[in-house]
N, C-alpha and C positions, 0 to 999 in steps of 0.2 A: 688585642687592639686589629691586629690585621685580620684575624677571624672574623669579627665584628662588620668590618670594612667588606670583606668579600662578600659575607652573607647579605648586606644591604644591596650591594651592586647586582647579585644575581636574583634577587627577588624580582627584578623587572623583568627576568627572563622565564617565568614560568610554564610558558608553555614550550620553552625549549628542552632538550633531551641528552645530555651531555654529563660527564664526569671530569672535574677539573682537579688537577694534581699539582702542589707546588711542594718544591723540595728547597731548603735555605741551607745550604752546608757550611760549617763552621768549624774551629778547630779550638781543641782544650789541651791544656799542657797538664800531665800528671805532675802534683807537688811533688811527689816521692820521687818517681824514676826520672822526670824530667822528658819523659815520650810525649809527643803530639801525637793526638788521636782526632781524627777527623769525624766530626759528628752531624748528623743530616736530620732536619726536622720536615716532616712531611704532613700537608693539609690536603684533605679529598673534600670535594663537594658533589654529589649528585643533585641532578635537578629532576623534576617531575613534569611530565608531559599531560597536558588536558586536552582532550581531542573534542569534547563535547561542545565548545564553541565553533572548532573548526566544522562539526558537523551541522550545526544548527544554520550556520554561515554557509556552506556549501548549499546547502538544502533551500535556503533562500534565493543565492544566485541561480541554482538551476532551474527555480520557478520564474525568475525572470527571464531568463533564456528562452522559455516556453512561451512565455508571454509574447516575446518579441517576435517569434517565429507565428504564432497565431496572428498576431497584430499585422504583420508585414506580408505572409503568404495564406491567410487563412480563406482568402476570397477565392482559391485557387482548388480548395476541397481536396477531392482524391486525386486530382491531376497536378497534385504538388509534385516537384522532383525528388526521387526517391532520397538523395542525400539531406534534403531538407525534412522529409517524413523521418528519417532514421534519427536524424540529430534531436527532433522533437520528442520521439520515443525516449531516446536517451537522458534527456533533460526531464522531462516527467517522471519517468521511472528512478531515477538519481535523486530527485528532490524527494520523491516518497521514502526511500532507501534511508537517505541520509538524516530525515526527520526522525525516523525510527531509530536510527543508530543513536541519534543525540538524546532518546529518551532513556536508553540502555545507557549508554557512557555516562551520562550526568548523575544517576544514582550511584553507580560504578564508582564514580569517581569520590563521591561524598563517603561511600562506605570504607573504600581503601584508604582514603586519608586518616578517618577516624580509628581504622583497624591498627595503623601504623603508629598513630598517637597512643592508642592502647598498648602496642608493644614496648614501647619508649617508656610508658608509665610501670609496667610489669619488670622494665629492668631497671627501674630506679634512676633513670638519666636525668640528671638536673639539668645538664646544658643539651643542646641539641647536636646529636652525633654526627659524624662527618657522613654516614651513609643513610641517616634518616633525617631529613631535614623537618619533618614533622613533629610537633609535639602540644601538649595542652595548650602551651601560650604561644603556638606559633602555625595556629589553623591557617589554613590558605582562606583569602578572601570570599572564595566560593563556598564556604561553609559560614565562617564568621558567626554572629552572636552569642548569647551568653550560654556557650555550650559548658558544662560542668563535668569534672572528673568522673562523676558516675554514671552519666550518660555515655562517655567516652568508655569506660569499663563494661558498660551493658552492651553497647551496641558492636563495639569493636571486638568483644570476645565471641560473637556469634557470626562474624563475618564469614569465615570458611563453610558454615551451612546456609547463610542466606545467599552466598555467591550462585547457588544452585537453584535458585528460585526463578520462575519466569518474572520478567521485567516489572510488571505493574504491580505483583506481590511484593517487589523488593521495597517499592514506595510505600505499602501499606504497612508492611513490617517496620521501616523505619519510623512510621508516625506512631506504632504501639509500642515501639522500645524508646521512644521519646516521650511516652505520656501523653499522646495527643490522639484525637480523634481520627479514626480511617476515613479516606475519600468514600463518598455515598457511591459505590459502585454501579448504581441505576441513574445516576446523574448524568448530564448532557456530556459534561466535560471527561469523565472517567470514560463513557462508551465510545466517546471519539479518540481516546487513546487506545481503547481496546482494538477498535476498528482499524487503528493506523497500524498497530502489530500484526494483525491478521492480514492487513493487506500486503505489508511488509513480508510475512511467511509465504503468501500466495506468489509473490514475484520471486522469492529466493528459491523456493521449492516448488517451483511451476511445474505442471504436467497438464497436457491439452485434454479439452473436454469438449465434447458435442453439445452445442448449446442453440436451440429452436430460435430464428429470428422472429422478430416481430410480425412479418408478412406471412408466417405460416397459418394455414385456416385453422390448425389446433392449438395456436400458441394459446398460453393461459399466463396468469402471473406466476403460477408456480413453476415456469421454465425460466423463469429469472434467476440467475445465479445467486447464491446465499448472499455474498458479500454485495451483489449490485442492488438486492432488497434493502439494505441497510444503507446505499449511497442515495438511494432514490429520495429521501426526504431531506438531502444536503441540498438540492438546487443549484447543482454545479453547472458550470458551463460546458457545452459536448466538445469533445475532440472534434475540431473541422476537418480534419485530414481522413476522416473514416466514413464509410457511407450511413446515411441515416438509416437504412435497412439492417445495418448490423446489430448485434444484441448490444443493449444498453452497458453489460459488462461484459467484458472489461474494455471492448473497443471503443464506445463513444464516452464512457465514463473517465479514462484514462487521459487527460488533457491538462492543460494550465489550471484549471478549476480546481480538480484533484489535488494537484501539486501544491496551490495556494491552502487549500485545506488541510493539508497533512503538516506543513510548517506551523499553521496558525494552531492547529489542536494540540502540536507537542508542545509549543510554547505555553499556551493556556495551561495545560495540565500541568507542567513543571511550576509555573508561576502559583497555581492554587496548592500544588503540594507545598511548596516553600511557604506561602503564607500560615500553613497550619504549623511549622515548625520553628526553631529559633535560629535555622538557617536561612541565609539572605534569599530573597527570590532572585529569579534570572535578570539581572541588571549590569550584565557584563559592558564595561565602558568601552570595550574595542568592538563591540558589535553593533553600537548604535549606528543606523542608517544602513546596516547590512543584513537587515531580516526584514526589509521589502519586498513582495512578491510581485510587483510589477514596474 
């Protein structure tokens, strides 16, 4: 009874990460010898952390902050104080990075939960063990839906291999293992997610490149950065704190418009993926009102 009450109480703390131990000392008397023996019963609970919600909420927050700076100081252009300029760079880049982090964390969390459910099935555990809160009958709300034991065994058993795949291929693999159609890689939603991952890699593994400016006499479309060419069709608002004569990418491109695009692209991709599976789409109650980008 106590174990059930504790389990109900900690399900409200799904984003926390801690282990709770309870010890209940008692005394028993040996009926033959009359010697008293101290007995102790201990219960431990492990809680799982889900960072995908934090990541996308952070991405939206940074996008709103970038918008605020552009709204309040955009008229200053390149004469903006250095502190504001650096803050703008931090908010824009942070929004892009956390939107990409969200994409990877979301699918990793799903596979990890199903993998642990698979391990529980393999070990023939009828009740939720103290160190594994996930079971076929107690999958988190993030997954939900009519997930069968067959799917758990098929998906969970391959996680060690799937874990090494690129982010978007994890989504495609999840659909295949769930007997669903793969996402169309040439479609806009998939292409935007792919571009977001590539932009994240550009920022995370950055190296300087010499890019011709539009004002150069010999400037052609071929001189635009390869990522810049893909962003040209997005009609993003330009970064007001950089010179109009600077290269479109990265200088003019990396502003609030790009941050807003990154948040929307990641959310749209996850929703499309989830609509093709038995897993619930991105409808986290806790994120309502926190995914606005302005």
